[in-house]
N, C-alpha and C positions, 0 to 999 in steps of 0.2 A: 773686714779690711782694717788695717792699722796704719798709722802714720809714724814717721820717725821724728823725734825731737832731739835737737842738738843744742847744748848750752855749755858754757864754761863754769867750772866750780873750783874752789880752792882745793888743791890736792889733799891737804890735811883734813878738811871737812869730809871729802869723799871717802878717804881711807877710814875715818872714824865711823861714818855711816855704813860703809860696806862691812866693817868689822861687827857692828851691832846687828846688822841684818843677818849676817852669817851665824852669829851667836844665837839669834832667835829663830834660825832655820828658815828664813825667808829670802828669796833671791832679791838682790838690790833693785833690779828692774821692777819687780812687783811692788816694792816700797814706793818707788816713784809713781807707778801707775795708780796705786791706791790713793796716794796723796793728791794726785791730780784729779782723780774722780771725786774724792771727798771735797776738795776745794770747789770744783765745778758745781757740786750739789749743795754747797753752802754749809757743809758739816765740818769744815776746816777753815779757820781764818788765820791770817797772818798779822801779827802786831810788830811792826818794824819801827824802830826809833832811829832816825838818822841824826848823827851829830852834825850840827850846822856850824860851819866856820864863822867866826865873828865878822869877817869881811862880807860874807854872803848876807848875814843878818843886817848889816849896815845898808847895803844896796837894796835889800828887800824892803826895809823900813822906809828908805827914801822914795822908792818906787810906789809903795803903798800910799804914802802921804801925797805924792803927786797925783795918783789916781783919784784920791778923795777930792782933790781940788780940780779934777777934770783935765789935768795936764800931763798925765802919765803916758807911758807907751801904749800903743793900741796894737793888739795882736789879732790876726785873722782867725786863729783857732786856739783851742786849749793846748794843742800839741806845740804850737809856736811859743806860747807863754811858758810851757814847761821846759822847752829847749832853752829859752832865755835864762830861766832860773838855774837850770843845771849847768849852764855855761859860766855862771858866776864863780 
């Protein structure tokens, strides 16, 4: 039994990936399946560096200093904290 995964991807990236898969004789769906399996098994890791806007760094620094003094925001969960950071 299989499940379906739906996600959005930049059309240019998709086109380049599909072209490479075709050139190598592998269906694009198989590339995605192999990548997901390798990632789940720990044989594939992702190293992503996000460019952080200066405004976000300023707020992040202010909040970090407030937390060190025990006066920062208190979050009920890691997801709530992450949502706050992403909203900056």
